[in-house]
mmCIF file as Biopython writes it, N, C-alpha, C and O atoms, coordinates in Angstrom:
data_model
#
loop_
_atom_site.group_PDB
_atom_site.id
_atom_site.type_symbol
_atom_site.label_atom_id
_atom_site.label_alt_id
_atom_site.label_comp_id
_atom_site.label_asym_id
_atom_site.label_entity_id
_atom_site.label_seq_id
_atom_site.pdbx_PDB_ins_code
_atom_site.Cartn_x
_atom_site.Cartn_y
_atom_site.Cartn_z
_atom_site.occupancy
_atom_site.B_iso_or_equiv
_atom_site.auth_seq_id
_atom_site.auth_asym_id
_atom_site.pdbx_PDB_model_num
ATOM 1   N N  . ALA A ? 1  ? 45.134 -154.549 -179.738 1.0 0.0 1  A 1 
ATOM 2   C CA . ALA A ? 1  ? 45.835 -155.394 -179.002 1.0 0.0 1  A 1 
ATOM 3   C C  . ALA A ? 1  ? 44.971 -156.197 -179.932 1.0 0.0 1  A 1 
ATOM 4   O O  . ALA A ? 1  ? 44.135 -155.758 -180.721 1.0 0.0 1  A 1 
ATOM 5   N N  . GLN A ? 2  ? 45.472 -158.040 -179.604 1.0 0.0 2  A 1 
ATOM 6   C CA . GLN A ? 2  ? 44.670 -158.860 -179.919 1.0 0.0 2  A 1 
ATOM 7   C C  . GLN A ? 2  ? 44.297 -159.934 -178.948 1.0 0.0 2  A 1 
ATOM 8   O O  . GLN A ? 2  ? 45.267 -160.402 -178.351 1.0 0.0 2  A 1 
ATOM 9   N N  . ARG A ? 3  ? 43.121 -160.444 -178.639 1.0 0.0 3  A 1 
ATOM 10  C CA . ARG A ? 3  ? 42.646 -161.225 -177.551 1.0 0.0 3  A 1 
ATOM 11  C C  . ARG A ? 3  ? 43.158 -162.812 -177.862 1.0 0.0 3  A 1 
ATOM 12  O O  . ARG A ? 3  ? 43.200 -163.674 -178.740 1.0 0.0 3  A 1 
ATOM 13  N N  . ALA A ? 4  ? 43.405 -162.609 -176.880 1.0 0.0 4  A 1 
ATOM 14  C CA . ALA A ? 4  ? 44.331 -164.258 -176.665 1.0 0.0 4  A 1 
ATOM 15  C C  . ALA A ? 4  ? 43.812 -165.255 -175.478 1.0 0.0 4  A 1 
ATOM 16  O O  . ALA A ? 4  ? 43.241 -164.885 -174.452 1.0 0.0 4  A 1 
ATOM 17  N N  . ILE A ? 5  ? 44.132 -166.588 -175.837 1.0 0.0 5  A 1 
ATOM 18  C CA . ILE A ? 5  ? 44.256 -167.164 -174.813 1.0 0.0 5  A 1 
ATOM 19  C C  . ILE A ? 5  ? 45.419 -167.917 -174.635 1.0 0.0 5  A 1 
ATOM 20  O O  . ILE A ? 5  ? 45.918 -168.376 -175.663 1.0 0.0 5  A 1 
ATOM 21  N N  . ARG A ? 6  ? 46.137 -168.224 -173.234 1.0 0.0 6  A 1 
ATOM 22  C CA . ARG A ? 6  ? 47.412 -168.681 -173.276 1.0 0.0 6  A 1 
ATOM 23  C C  . ARG A ? 6  ? 47.666 -169.932 -172.402 1.0 0.0 6  A 1 
ATOM 24  O O  . ARG A ? 6  ? 47.553 -170.097 -171.187 1.0 0.0 6  A 1 
ATOM 25  N N  . VAL A ? 7  ? 48.056 -170.786 -173.431 1.0 0.0 7  A 1 
ATOM 26  C CA . VAL A ? 7  ? 47.805 -172.233 -172.966 1.0 0.0 7  A 1 
ATOM 27  C C  . VAL A ? 7  ? 49.960 -172.496 -172.577 1.0 0.0 7  A 1 
ATOM 28  O O  . VAL A ? 7  ? 50.937 -172.275 -173.293 1.0 0.0 7  A 1 
ATOM 29  N N  . GLU A ? 8  ? 49.848 -172.956 -171.357 1.0 0.0 8  A 1 
ATOM 30  C CA . GLU A ? 8  ? 50.982 -173.341 -170.936 1.0 0.0 8  A 1 
ATOM 31  C C  . GLU A ? 8  ? 51.019 -174.862 -171.368 1.0 0.0 8  A 1 
ATOM 32  O O  . GLU A ? 8  ? 49.843 -175.158 -171.584 1.0 0.0 8  A 1 
ATOM 33  N N  . ARG A ? 9  ? 51.797 -175.929 -171.588 1.0 0.0 9  A 1 
ATOM 34  C CA . ARG A ? 9  ? 52.297 -176.879 -171.681 1.0 0.0 9  A 1 
ATOM 35  C C  . ARG A ? 9  ? 52.967 -177.479 -170.162 1.0 0.0 9  A 1 
ATOM 36  O O  . ARG A ? 9  ? 53.972 -177.168 -169.523 1.0 0.0 9  A 1 
ATOM 37  N N  . ILE A ? 10 ? 51.802 -178.550 -169.938 1.0 0.0 10 A 1 
ATOM 38  C CA . ILE A ? 10 ? 52.343 -179.289 -168.186 1.0 0.0 10 A 1 
ATOM 39  C C  . ILE A ? 10 ? 53.050 -180.621 -168.289 1.0 0.0 10 A 1 
ATOM 40  O O  . ILE A ? 10 ? 52.283 -181.507 -168.666 1.0 0.0 10 A 1 
ATOM 41  N N  . ARG A ? 11 ? 54.049 -180.945 -168.108 1.0 0.0 11 A 1 
ATOM 42  C CA . ARG A ? 11 ? 55.074 -182.100 -168.465 1.0 0.0 11 A 1 
ATOM 43  C C  . ARG A ? 11 ? 54.848 -183.187 -167.483 1.0 0.0 11 A 1 
ATOM 44  O O  . ARG A ? 11 ? 54.807 -182.929 -166.280 1.0 0.0 11 A 1 
ATOM 45  N N  . GLU A ? 12 ? 54.697 -184.420 -167.948 1.0 0.0 12 A 1 
ATOM 46  C CA . GLU A ? 12 ? 54.331 -185.431 -166.707 1.0 0.0 12 A 1 
ATOM 47  C C  . GLU A ? 12 ? 55.785 -185.151 -166.490 1.0 0.0 12 A 1 
ATOM 48  O O  . GLU A ? 12 ? 55.843 -184.281 -165.622 1.0 0.0 12 A 1 
ATOM 49  N N  . THR A ? 13 ? 57.143 -185.537 -166.933 1.0 0.0 13 A 1 
ATOM 50  C CA . THR A ? 13 ? 58.380 -185.172 -166.380 1.0 0.0 13 A 1 
ATOM 51  C C  . THR A ? 13 ? 59.189 -183.872 -166.546 1.0 0.0 13 A 1 
ATOM 52  O O  . THR A ? 13 ? 59.632 -183.246 -167.508 1.0 0.0 13 A 1 
ATOM 53  N N  . SER A ? 14 ? 59.200 -183.687 -164.825 1.0 0.0 14 A 1 
ATOM 54  C CA . SER A ? 14 ? 59.918 -181.843 -164.788 1.0 0.0 14 A 1 
ATOM 55  C C  . SER A ? 14 ? 61.084 -181.411 -165.330 1.0 0.0 14 A 1 
ATOM 56  O O  . SER A ? 14 ? 61.793 -180.730 -164.589 1.0 0.0 14 A 1 
ATOM 57  N N  . ASN A ? 15 ? 61.531 -181.666 -166.617 1.0 0.0 15 A 1 
ATOM 58  C CA . ASN A ? 15 ? 63.026 -181.035 -166.850 1.0 0.0 15 A 1 
ATOM 59  C C  . ASN A ? 15 ? 63.225 -179.914 -166.772 1.0 0.0 15 A 1 
ATOM 60  O O  . ASN A ? 15 ? 64.341 -179.436 -166.978 1.0 0.0 15 A 1 
ATOM 61  N N  . GLY A ? 16 ? 62.313 -179.301 -166.492 1.0 0.0 16 A 1 
ATOM 62  C CA . GLY A ? 16 ? 62.634 -177.786 -166.020 1.0 0.0 16 A 1 
ATOM 63  C C  . GLY A ? 16 ? 62.075 -176.784 -167.831 1.0 0.0 16 A 1 
ATOM 64  O O  . GLY A ? 16 ? 62.011 -175.560 -167.719 1.0 0.0 16 A 1 
ATOM 65  N N  . ARG A ? 17 ? 61.861 -177.170 -168.741 1.0 0.0 17 A 1 
ATOM 66  C CA . ARG A ? 17 ? 61.620 -176.650 -169.714 1.0 0.0 17 A 1 
ATOM 67  C C  . ARG A ? 17 ? 59.905 -176.213 -169.851 1.0 0.0 17 A 1 
ATOM 68  O O  . ARG A ? 17 ? 59.031 -177.077 -169.927 1.0 0.0 17 A 1 
ATOM 69  N N  . THR A ? 18 ? 59.669 -175.009 -169.863 1.0 0.0 18 A 1 
ATOM 70  C CA . THR A ? 18 ? 58.231 -174.364 -169.947 1.0 0.0 18 A 1 
ATOM 71  C C  . THR A ? 18 ? 58.141 -174.368 -171.405 1.0 0.0 18 A 1 
ATOM 72  O O  . THR A ? 18 ? 59.224 -174.390 -171.990 1.0 0.0 18 A 1 
ATOM 73  N N  . THR A ? 19 ? 56.856 -174.346 -172.267 1.0 0.0 19 A 1 
ATOM 74  C CA . THR A ? 19 ? 56.584 -173.853 -173.250 1.0 0.0 19 A 1 
ATOM 75  C C  . THR A ? 19 ? 54.971 -173.103 -173.340 1.0 0.0 19 A 1 
ATOM 76  O O  . THR A ? 19 ? 54.030 -173.887 -173.216 1.0 0.0 19 A 1 
ATOM 77  N N  . THR A ? 20 ? 54.655 -171.672 -173.545 1.0 0.0 20 A 1 
ATOM 78  C CA . THR A ? 20 ? 53.905 -171.361 -173.015 1.0 0.0 20 A 1 
ATOM 79  C C  . THR A ? 20 ? 53.289 -170.707 -175.332 1.0 0.0 20 A 1 
ATOM 80  O O  . THR A ? 20 ? 53.943 -170.509 -176.357 1.0 0.0 20 A 1 
ATOM 81  N N  . LEU A ? 21 ? 52.104 -170.662 -175.047 1.0 0.0 21 A 1 
ATOM 82  C CA . LEU A ? 21 ? 51.428 -170.449 -176.712 1.0 0.0 21 A 1 
ATOM 83  C C  . LEU A ? 21 ? 50.140 -169.559 -175.962 1.0 0.0 21 A 1 
ATOM 84  O O  . LEU A ? 21 ? 49.341 -169.799 -175.055 1.0 0.0 21 A 1 
ATOM 85  N N  . TRP A ? 22 ? 50.413 -168.412 -176.868 1.0 0.0 22 A 1 
ATOM 86  C CA . TRP A ? 22 ? 49.311 -167.841 -177.057 1.0 0.0 22 A 1 
ATOM 87  C C  . TRP A ? 22 ? 48.078 -167.756 -178.784 1.0 0.0 22 A 1 
ATOM 88  O O  . TRP A ? 22 ? 48.380 -167.424 -179.931 1.0 0.0 22 A 1 
ATOM 89  N N  . LEU A ? 23 ? 47.186 -168.063 -178.396 1.0 0.0 23 A 1 
ATOM 90  C CA . LEU A ? 23 ? 45.932 -168.553 -179.432 1.0 0.0 23 A 1 
ATOM 91  C C  . LEU A ? 23 ? 45.125 -167.576 -179.632 1.0 0.0 23 A 1 
ATOM 92  O O  . LEU A ? 23 ? 44.359 -167.128 -178.779 1.0 0.0 23 A 1 
ATOM 93  N N  . GLY A ? 24 ? 45.272 -167.052 -181.123 1.0 0.0 24 A 1 
ATOM 94  C CA . GLY A ? 24 ? 44.001 -165.572 -181.175 1.0 0.0 24 A 1 
ATOM 95  C C  . GLY A ? 24 ? 42.707 -166.085 -181.321 1.0 0.0 24 A 1 
ATOM 96  O O  . GLY A ? 24 ? 42.310 -166.861 -182.190 1.0 0.0 24 A 1 
ATOM 97  N N  . GLN A ? 25 ? 41.950 -165.475 -180.195 1.0 0.0 25 A 1 
ATOM 98  C CA . GLN A ? 25 ? 40.223 -166.247 -180.311 1.0 0.0 25 A 1 
ATOM 99  C C  . GLN A ? 25 ? 39.801 -165.127 -181.411 1.0 0.0 25 A 1 
ATOM 100 O O  . GLN A ? 25 ? 38.692 -165.547 -181.739 1.0 0.0 25 A 1 
ATOM 101 N N  . ASP A ? 26 ? 39.986 -164.169 -182.034 1.0 0.0 26 A 1 
ATOM 102 C CA . ASP A ? 26 ? 39.237 -163.391 -183.276 1.0 0.0 26 A 1 
ATOM 103 C C  . ASP A ? 26 ? 40.000 -164.250 -184.460 1.0 0.0 26 A 1 
ATOM 104 O O  . ASP A ? 26 ? 39.601 -163.989 -185.595 1.0 0.0 26 A 1 
ATOM 105 N N  . ARG A ? 27 ? 40.923 -165.125 -184.365 1.0 0.0 27 A 1 
ATOM 106 C CA . ARG A ? 27 ? 41.124 -165.665 -185.522 1.0 0.0 27 A 1 
ATOM 107 C C  . ARG A ? 27 ? 41.793 -166.993 -185.355 1.0 0.0 27 A 1 
ATOM 108 O O  . ARG A ? 27 ? 42.932 -167.430 -185.520 1.0 0.0 27 A 1 
ATOM 109 N N  . ASN A ? 28 ? 40.580 -167.487 -184.945 1.0 0.0 28 A 1 
ATOM 110 C CA . ASN A ? 28 ? 40.459 -169.074 -185.065 1.0 0.0 28 A 1 
ATOM 111 C C  . ASN A ? 28 ? 41.011 -169.892 -184.350 1.0 0.0 28 A 1 
ATOM 112 O O  . ASN A ? 28 ? 40.868 -171.106 -184.500 1.0 0.0 28 A 1 
ATOM 113 N N  . TYR A ? 29 ? 41.860 -169.259 -183.296 1.0 0.0 29 A 1 
ATOM 114 C CA . TYR A ? 29 ? 42.902 -169.635 -182.568 1.0 0.0 29 A 1 
ATOM 115 C C  . TYR A ? 29 ? 44.160 -170.144 -183.496 1.0 0.0 29 A 1 
ATOM 116 O O  . TYR A ? 29 ? 44.719 -171.182 -183.144 1.0 0.0 29 A 1 
ATOM 117 N N  . VAL A ? 30 ? 44.547 -169.571 -184.469 1.0 0.0 30 A 1 
ATOM 118 C CA . VAL A ? 30 ? 45.799 -169.241 -184.578 1.0 0.0 30 A 1 
ATOM 119 C C  . VAL A ? 30 ? 47.026 -169.216 -183.755 1.0 0.0 30 A 1 
ATOM 120 O O  . VAL A ? 30 ? 47.153 -168.183 -183.097 1.0 0.0 30 A 1 
ATOM 121 N N  . PRO A ? 31 ? 48.036 -170.171 -183.619 1.0 0.0 31 A 1 
ATOM 122 C CA . PRO A ? 31 ? 49.313 -169.458 -182.324 1.0 0.0 31 A 1 
ATOM 123 C C  . PRO A ? 31 ? 49.905 -167.991 -182.829 1.0 0.0 31 A 1 
ATOM 124 O O  . PRO A ? 31 ? 50.600 -167.877 -183.839 1.0 0.0 31 A 1 
ATOM 125 N N  . LEU A ? 32 ? 49.541 -166.939 -182.011 1.0 0.0 32 A 1 
ATOM 126 C CA . LEU A ? 32 ? 49.937 -165.812 -182.399 1.0 0.0 32 A 1 
ATOM 127 C C  . LEU A ? 32 ? 51.518 -165.669 -181.668 1.0 0.0 32 A 1 
ATOM 128 O O  . LEU A ? 32 ? 52.267 -164.770 -182.050 1.0 0.0 32 A 1 
ATOM 129 N N  . ARG A ? 33 ? 51.846 -166.412 -180.838 1.0 0.0 33 A 1 
ATOM 130 C CA . ARG A ? 33 ? 53.371 -166.188 -180.145 1.0 0.0 33 A 1 
ATOM 131 C C  . ARG A ? 33 ? 53.564 -167.742 -179.565 1.0 0.0 33 A 1 
ATOM 132 O O  . ARG A ? 33 ? 52.533 -168.404 -179.449 1.0 0.0 33 A 1 
ATOM 133 N N  . MET A ? 34 ? 54.830 -168.355 -179.196 1.0 0.0 34 A 1 
ATOM 134 C CA . MET A ? 34 ? 55.216 -169.098 -178.856 1.0 0.0 34 A 1 
ATOM 135 C C  . MET A ? 34 ? 56.469 -168.887 -178.156 1.0 0.0 34 A 1 
ATOM 136 O O  . MET A ? 34 ? 57.350 -168.429 -178.884 1.0 0.0 34 A 1 
ATOM 137 N N  . LEU A ? 35 ? 56.885 -169.146 -176.628 1.0 0.0 35 A 1 
ATOM 138 C CA . LEU A ? 35 ? 57.344 -168.920 -175.757 1.0 0.0 35 A 1 
ATOM 139 C C  . LEU A ? 35 ? 58.218 -170.616 -174.932 1.0 0.0 35 A 1 
ATOM 140 O O  . LEU A ? 35 ? 57.781 -171.394 -174.084 1.0 0.0 35 A 1 
ATOM 141 N N  . GLN A ? 36 ? 59.397 -170.593 -175.609 1.0 0.0 36 A 1 
ATOM 142 C CA . GLN A ? 36 ? 59.782 -171.786 -174.841 1.0 0.0 36 A 1 
ATOM 143 C C  . GLN A ? 36 ? 61.084 -171.187 -174.164 1.0 0.0 36 A 1 
ATOM 144 O O  . GLN A ? 36 ? 61.851 -170.479 -174.817 1.0 0.0 36 A 1 
ATOM 145 N N  . LYS A ? 37 ? 61.347 -171.553 -172.589 1.0 0.0 37 A 1 
ATOM 146 C CA . LYS A ? 37 ? 62.560 -171.731 -171.808 1.0 0.0 37 A 1 
ATOM 147 C C  . LYS A ? 37 ? 63.221 -172.556 -171.082 1.0 0.0 37 A 1 
ATOM 148 O O  . LYS A ? 37 ? 62.799 -173.122 -170.073 1.0 0.0 37 A 1 
ATOM 149 N N  . GLU A ? 38 ? 64.332 -172.661 -171.588 1.0 0.0 38 A 1 
ATOM 150 C CA . GLU A ? 38 ? 64.834 -173.643 -171.130 1.0 0.0 38 A 1 
ATOM 151 C C  . GLU A ? 38 ? 65.395 -173.680 -169.798 1.0 0.0 38 A 1 
ATOM 152 O O  . GLU A ? 38 ? 65.456 -172.544 -169.327 1.0 0.0 38 A 1 
ATOM 153 N N  . PRO A ? 39 ? 65.853 -174.636 -168.974 1.0 0.0 39 A 1 
ATOM 154 C CA . PRO A ? 39 ? 66.826 -174.956 -167.539 1.0 0.0 39 A 1 
ATOM 155 C C  . PRO A ? 39 ? 67.828 -173.905 -167.555 1.0 0.0 39 A 1 
ATOM 156 O O  . PRO A ? 39 ? 68.023 -172.938 -166.819 1.0 0.0 39 A 1 
ATOM 157 N N  . ASP A ? 40 ? 68.456 -174.385 -168.669 1.0 0.0 40 A 1 
ATOM 158 C CA . ASP A ? 40 ? 69.854 -172.990 -168.464 1.0 0.0 40 A 1 
ATOM 159 C C  . ASP A ? 40 ? 69.794 -171.636 -168.608 1.0 0.0 40 A 1 
ATOM 160 O O  . ASP A ? 40 ? 70.786 -170.933 -168.802 1.0 0.0 40 A 1 
ATOM 161 N N  . GLY A ? 41 ? 68.391 -171.139 -168.501 1.0 0.0 41 A 1 
ATOM 162 C CA . GLY A ? 41 ? 68.254 -169.660 -168.804 1.0 0.0 41 A 1 
ATOM 163 C C  . GLY A ? 41 ? 67.864 -169.182 -170.344 1.0 0.0 41 A 1 
ATOM 164 O O  . GLY A ? 41 ? 67.382 -168.081 -170.606 1.0 0.0 41 A 1 
ATOM 165 N N  . GLU A ? 42 ? 68.190 -170.307 -171.398 1.0 0.0 42 A 1 
ATOM 166 C CA . GLU A ? 42 ? 68.202 -169.844 -172.563 1.0 0.0 42 A 1 
ATOM 167 C C  . GLU A ? 42 ? 66.297 -169.769 -173.215 1.0 0.0 42 A 1 
ATOM 168 O O  . GLU A ? 42 ? 65.495 -170.648 -172.899 1.0 0.0 42 A 1 
ATOM 169 N N  . THR A ? 43 ? 65.905 -168.544 -174.133 1.0 0.0 43 A 1 
ATOM 170 C CA . THR A ? 43 ? 65.080 -168.305 -174.280 1.0 0.0 43 A 1 
ATOM 171 C C  . THR A ? 43 ? 64.561 -168.499 -176.227 1.0 0.0 43 A 1 
ATOM 172 O O  . THR A ? 43 ? 65.317 -168.181 -177.146 1.0 0.0 43 A 1 
ATOM 173 N N  . ILE A ? 44 ? 63.609 -168.889 -176.357 1.0 0.0 44 A 1 
ATOM 174 C CA . ILE A ? 44 ? 63.380 -168.956 -177.776 1.0 0.0 44 A 1 
ATOM 175 C C  . ILE A ? 44 ? 61.946 -168.232 -177.939 1.0 0.0 44 A 1 
ATOM 176 O O  . ILE A ? 44 ? 61.098 -168.386 -177.060 1.0 0.0 44 A 1 
ATOM 177 N N  . GLU A ? 45 ? 61.759 -167.657 -178.765 1.0 0.0 45 A 1 
ATOM 178 C CA . GLU A ? 45 ? 60.407 -167.067 -179.144 1.0 0.0 45 A 1 
ATOM 179 C C  . GLU A ? 45 ? 59.946 -166.855 -180.292 1.0 0.0 45 A 1 
ATOM 180 O O  . GLU A ? 45 ? 60.793 -166.617 -181.154 1.0 0.0 45 A 1 
ATOM 181 N N  . MET A ? 46 ? 58.608 -166.861 -180.682 1.0 0.0 46 A 1 
ATOM 182 C CA . MET A ? 46 ? 58.260 -166.780 -182.077 1.0 0.0 46 A 1 
ATOM 183 C C  . MET A ? 46 ? 56.934 -165.909 -181.878 1.0 0.0 46 A 1 
ATOM 184 O O  . MET A ? 46 ? 56.167 -166.031 -180.923 1.0 0.0 46 A 1 
ATOM 185 N N  . ARG A ? 47 ? 56.783 -164.951 -183.008 1.0 0.0 47 A 1 
ATOM 186 C CA . ARG A ? 47 ? 55.437 -164.057 -182.866 1.0 0.0 47 A 1 
ATOM 187 C C  . ARG A ? 47 ? 55.310 -164.108 -184.337 1.0 0.0 47 A 1 
ATOM 188 O O  . ARG A ? 47 ? 56.103 -164.410 -185.229 1.0 0.0 47 A 1 
ATOM 189 N N  . ILE A ? 48 ? 53.771 -163.626 -184.324 1.0 0.0 48 A 1 
ATOM 190 C CA . ILE A ? 48 ? 53.159 -163.499 -185.672 1.0 0.0 48 A 1 
ATOM 191 C C  . ILE A ? 48 ? 53.136 -162.262 -185.932 1.0 0.0 48 A 1 
ATOM 192 O O  . ILE A ? 48 ? 52.451 -161.606 -185.147 1.0 0.0 48 A 1 
ATOM 193 N N  . LEU A ? 49 ? 53.836 -161.469 -187.081 1.0 0.0 49 A 1 
ATOM 194 C CA . LEU A ? 49 ? 53.693 -160.450 -186.660 1.0 0.0 49 A 1 
ATOM 195 C C  . LEU A ? 49 ? 52.740 -159.568 -188.099 1.0 0.0 49 A 1 
ATOM 196 O O  . LEU A ? 49 ? 52.756 -158.341 -188.195 1.0 0.0 49 A 1 
ATOM 197 N N  . SER A ? 50 ? 51.999 -160.446 -189.063 1.0 0.0 50 A 1 
ATOM 198 C CA . SER A ? 50 ? 50.468 -160.055 -189.552 1.0 0.0 50 A 1 
ATOM 199 C C  . SER A ? 50 ? 50.110 -161.409 -189.974 1.0 0.0 50 A 1 
ATOM 200 O O  . SER A ? 50 ? 50.741 -162.444 -190.187 1.0 0.0 50 A 1 
ATOM 201 N N  . ILE A ? 51 ? 48.938 -161.069 -190.019 1.0 0.0 51 A 1 
ATOM 202 C CA . ILE A ? 51 ? 48.258 -162.268 -191.135 1.0 0.0 51 A 1 
ATOM 203 C C  . ILE A ? 51 ? 47.542 -162.090 -192.171 1.0 0.0 51 A 1 
ATOM 204 O O  . ILE A ? 51 ? 46.849 -161.126 -191.848 1.0 0.0 51 A 1 
ATOM 205 N N  . ARG A ? 52 ? 47.286 -162.350 -193.084 1.0 0.0 52 A 1 
ATOM 206 C CA . ARG A ? 52 ? 46.508 -162.033 -194.214 1.0 0.0 52 A 1 
ATOM 207 C C  . ARG A ? 52 ? 44.962 -162.651 -194.425 1.0 0.0 52 A 1 
ATOM 208 O O  . ARG A ? 52 ? 44.310 -162.353 -195.426 1.0 0.0 52 A 1 
#
């Protein structure tokens, strides 16, 4: 398992969208995962599968 810092974006205007990033502590804070949730329930997720 990778050690990661979780960062959540807080918007000044609340449109209901949330964005969360996980940054790899042992990988110079490369984004390992990004999760975005829309107010209508749609979810977009990106993950790093390998780093060379």
